[in-house]
C-alpha positions in Angstrom: 0.0 0.0 0.0 1.4 3.4 -1.0 1.4 6.0 1.8 1.6 9.7 0.9 0.8 13.2 2.0 -1.9 15.5 0.5 -2.0 19.2 1.1 -5.3 20.9 0.4 -6.0 24.6 -0.1 -9.7 25.2 0.2 -11.8 27.9 -1.6 -15.5 28.3 -2.0 -15.8 26.9 -5.5 -12.6 24.9 -5.9 -9.8 23.4 -4.0 -6.1 22.9 -4.9 -4.2 19.8 -3.9 -0.5 18.9 -3.8 0.3 15.2 -3.5 3.8 14.2 -2.1 4.6 10.7 -3.2 8.1 9.2 -3.1 9.7 12.7 -3.0 7.7 14.0 -6.0 5.0 16.6 -5.9 1.9 16.5 -8.2 -0.6 19.3 -8.2 -4.2 19.6 -9.4 -7.3 21.6 -8.8 -10.9 20.2 -8.5 -14.4 21.6 -8.0 -15.4 21.8 -4.4 -18.4 19.6 -5.0 -19.3 15.9 -4.5 -18.3 15.3 -8.1 -15.0 17.0 -7.5 -14.4 14.7 -4.5 -14.9 11.7 -6.8 -12.5 13.2 -9.3 -9.9 13.5 -6.5 -10.3 9.8 -5.6 -9.9 8.8 -9.2 -6.8 11.0 -9.5 -5.3 9.4 -6.4 -6.1 5.9 -7.7 -4.4 6.5 -11.0 -1.2 7.2 -9.0 -1.5 4.0 -7.0 -2.4 5.8 -3.8 -4.6 3.8 -1.6 -4.1 5.7 1.7 -3.2 9.4 2.1 -2.6 11.7 5.1 -4.6 14.7 4.0 -4.2 18.1 5.6 -6.3 21.2 5.3 -6.9 24.4 7.2 -9.9 25.0 9.4 -11.3 27.8 7.3 -15.0 28.2 7.8 -17.2 25.4 6.5 -15.9 25.2 2.9 -13.7 22.3 3.7 -16.0 20.3 6.0 -17.6 18.2 3.2 -14.3 17.3 1.7 -12.7 16.4 5.1 -15.6 14.1 5.9 -15.5 12.5 2.5 -11.8 11.7 2.8 -12.4 10.4 6.4 -15.2 8.1 5.3 -13.0 6.9 2.4 -10.5 5.6 5.0 -7.8 8.3 4.7 -6.2 10.1 7.6 -7.3 13.7 7.8 -5.9 16.6 9.8 -7.7 19.9 10.1 -5.3 22.5 11.5 -5.4 26.0 12.8 -4.6 28.4 9.9 -2.3 30.3 12.2 0.0 27.2 12.3 0.2 27.1 8.5 0.8 30.8 8.2 3.6 30.6 10.7 5.1 27.6 8.9 5.0 29.5 5.6 6.9 32.4 7.2 9.5 29.9 8.6 10.0 28.6 5.1 10.4 32.1 3.7 7.6 31.6 1.2 7.1 34.9 -0.6 4.5 34.1 -3.3 0.9 33.1 -2.8 -1.2 30.9 -5.1 -3.7 28.2 -4.3 -1.4 25.4 -5.6 1.7 26.9 -3.8 -0.4 27.1 -0.6 -1.4 23.4 -1.1 2.3 22.4 -1.5 3.2 24.3 1.7 0.4 22.5 3.6 1.6 19.2 2.3 5.1 19.9 3.5 3.7 21.0 6.9 1.9 17.7 7.1 5.0 15.7 6.1 7.3 17.4 8.6 4.9 18.2 11.5 2.6 15.1 11.4 -0.5 16.9 12.8 -2.9 14.8 14.8 -5.8 13.0 13.0 -9.2 14.6 12.9 -12.6 12.9 13.1 -16.0 14.4 12.1 -18.3 15.3 15.0 -21.3 13.0 15.7 -24.4 14.1 13.8 -26.1 15.5 16.9 -23.1 17.7 17.6 -22.9 18.8 14.0 -26.6 19.9 14.1 -26.0 21.7 17.4 -23.0 23.5 15.9 -25.1 24.6 12.9 -27.9 25.9 15.1 -25.5 27.9 17.2 -23.8 29.3 14.1 -27.2 30.4 12.8 -28.0 32.0 16.2 -24.7 33.9 16.2 -25.2 35.1 12.6 -28.7 36.4 13.5 -27.3 38.2 16.5 -24.8 39.9 14.3 -27.4 40.9 11.7 -29.6 42.3 14.5 -26.7 44.4 15.8 -26.1 45.8 12.3 -29.7 46.7 11.9 -29.9 48.3 15.4 -26.8 50.4 14.6 -28.5 51.6 11.3 -31.6 52.6 13.3 -29.5 54.6 15.7 -27.5 56.3 12.9 -30.0 59.3 12.6 -32.1 58.2 9.7 -34.6 60.8 8.7 -37.1 58.8 6.5 -39.8 57.3 8.7 -40.5 54.7 6.1 -36.9 53.4 6.3 -37.1 53.4 10.1 -40.3 51.4 10.1 -38.7 48.8 7.7 -35.7 48.4 9.9 -37.9 48.1 13.0 -39.9 45.4 11.3 -36.7 43.6 10.4 -35.5 43.9 14.0 -38.8 42.4 15.3 -38.5 39.5 12.8 -34.9 38.8 13.9 -36.0 38.9 17.6 -38.6 36.3 16.9 -36.1 34.2 15.0 -33.6 34.4 17.9 -36.2 33.2 20.4 -37.2 30.4 18.0 -33.7 29.2 17.4 -32.9 29.4 21.1 -35.8 27.1 21.8 -34.7 24.8 19.0 -31.3 24.5 20.6 -32.8 23.5 23.9 -35.2 21.0 22.3 -32.2 19.5 20.4 -30.3 19.0 23.7 -33.4 17.5 25.4 -33.7 15.0 22.5 -30.4 13.4 23.3 -30.0 12.1 26.9 -26.2 12.5 27.0 -26.4 16.1 25.7 -29.1 16.9 28.2 -27.0 15.5 31.0 -24.0 17.6 30.0 -26.2 20.7 29.9 -27.6 20.0 33.3 -24.0 19.6 34.7 -22.8 22.8 33.1 -25.7 24.9 34.2 -25.0 23.9 37.8 -22.0 26.2 37.6 -23.0 29.8 38.6 -22.4 32.0 35.6 -23.2 29.4 32.9 -26.7 29.5 31.4 -28.4 27.2 28.8 -27.0 29.0 25.8 -23.4 29.1 27.1 -23.7 25.4 28.0 -24.8 24.7 24.4 -21.7 26.5 23.1 -19.5 24.4 25.4 -21.1 21.1 24.5 -20.6 22.0 20.8 -16.8 21.9 21.1 -17.0 18.4 22.6 -14.9 19.2 25.8 -14.3 15.5 26.7 -12.2 14.9 23.6 -9.5 16.9 25.4 -7.1 15.1 27.7 -7.2 17.7 30.4 -8.4 21.2 31.3 -5.1 22.7 30.1 -5.7 21.3 26.6 -9.2 22.8 26.3 -7.9 26.1 27.7 -5.3 26.2 24.9 -7.9 25.2 22.3 -9.9 28.3 23.4 -6.9 30.6 23.3 -7.4 31.3 27.0 -3.9 30.3 28.1 -1.7 33.2 29.3 1.1 34.2 26.9 4.3 35.6 28.5 6.6 38.0 26.6 10.0 38.3 28.2 13.5 38.5 26.6 16.7 39.5 28.2 16.5 42.6 30.4 14.7 44.9 28.0 11.4 43.1 27.2 9.1 42.5 30.1 5.6 42.4 28.5 2.6 41.8 30.7 1.0 38.3 30.3 -2.1 38.3 28.1 -4.4 35.8 26.5 -2.8 34.0 23.6 -6.1 34.2 21.6 -4.6 31.5 19.3 -7.7 29.3 19.4 -11.4 29.0 19.1 -12.8 32.6 18.8 -16.5 31.6 19.2 -15.7 29.8 22.5 -13.9 32.8 23.9 -16.8 35.0 22.8 -19.4 32.7 24.4 -17.5 32.8 27.8 -17.0 36.6 28.0 -20.3 37.7 29.6 -20.7 34.6 31.7 -17.3 35.3 33.2 -18.4 38.8 34.1 -21.5 37.3 35.8 -19.4 34.6 37.5 -17.2 37.3 39.0 -20.1 38.3 41.1 -22.1 35.0 41.7 -19.6 32.1 41.4 -17.7 31.8 44.7 -14.6 30.2 43.2 -14.4 32.7 40.3 -15.2 35.6 42.7 -12.4 34.6 45.1 -9.9 34.3 42.2 -10.8 37.7 40.9 -10.5 39.3 44.3 -7.0 37.9 44.6 -6.1 39.3 41.2 -7.5 42.7 42.1 -5.3 42.8 45.2 -2.3 42.1 43.0 -3.2 45.1 40.8 -4.0 43.2 37.5 -5.7 45.1 34.7 -9.5 44.5 34.7 -9.4 42.8 31.2 -6.7 40.5 32.5 -9.0 39.6 35.4 -11.9 38.9 33.0 -9.6 36.6 31.0 -8.6 34.7 34.2 -12.3 34.4 35.0 -13.1 33.0 31.6 -10.2 30.5 31.9 -11.4 29.4 35.4 -15.0 29.1 34.2 -13.8 26.8 31.3 -11.8 24.7 33.7 -14.8 24.3 36.0 -16.9 23.3 33.0 -14.4 20.7 32.0 -14.2 19.4 35.6 -18.0 18.8 36.1 -18.2 17.1 32.7 -15.1 14.9 33.4 -16.3 13.9 36.9 -20.0 13.7 36.1 -20.8 15.6 39.3 -22.6 19.0 39.5 -20.7 22.1 40.6 -19.6 22.0 44.3 -18.0 25.2 45.6 -16.5 23.2 48.5 -15.1 20.4 46.3 -11.5 21.4 46.8 -11.7 21.4 50.6 -13.5 18.1 50.8 
């Protein structure tokens, strides 16, 4: 069986590939459609490739279908943070940028770095992710319309149209929020996870849904999921001249950090563990935003803890 590496650069309508086989690189471009996936399989077969380690960036949803197709076909698939590919390109002093060149760099990254394999989420998690994505999109659309309404429009007709749209978006948000809870209730294991998470002061139903959607238990420990969310502190020191203050790395899942921001502010007041932590940090003179970041990180660790243990939140757990 021939083993090889396949770098994939995804676009909306097409995707470019670079196949590394026995030291040689072959490049092609295919439509980003089911028919294009079949053409890729045929192209690999003509080269005697039965198994490939495919690597692509986690860029939106354009690559989801191809990644799942390759996974179901028995190939190893890695879906990596685009920041890693960008940093690797810089380390290789790549100055030009084309789809096929990017695919070749991704293939070389896969060959040299051997990123971990990816597996598609279960269908119930995929549906939850899509519901949450739609909810977030509607929230953003509502904010845009609200901003337009507050921009000093003079025409009453336009104001009425925007208000009607806002009312429609509000109804849609309520409906999708209920659909999310109905979806969690439909699956006993998801419902159990939500009930554990909402036992933590500061975490409500919607935040719990966001946490469930990232499948926390696939991480080996709380430190791993903290890094995934980009909530681990990044220290900048060098010699005697650079003494940067620690800050969040933000190299990770943006939506997860966004989902934890307001719950962390609530937890600063109502969650005894988070509150005690924040009070200690205030005494040390930390910046308010650094304290919120620490509260987000602690809240995520508590969430991981209750899911891992299967026990509801207990403020006295550490002492007992």
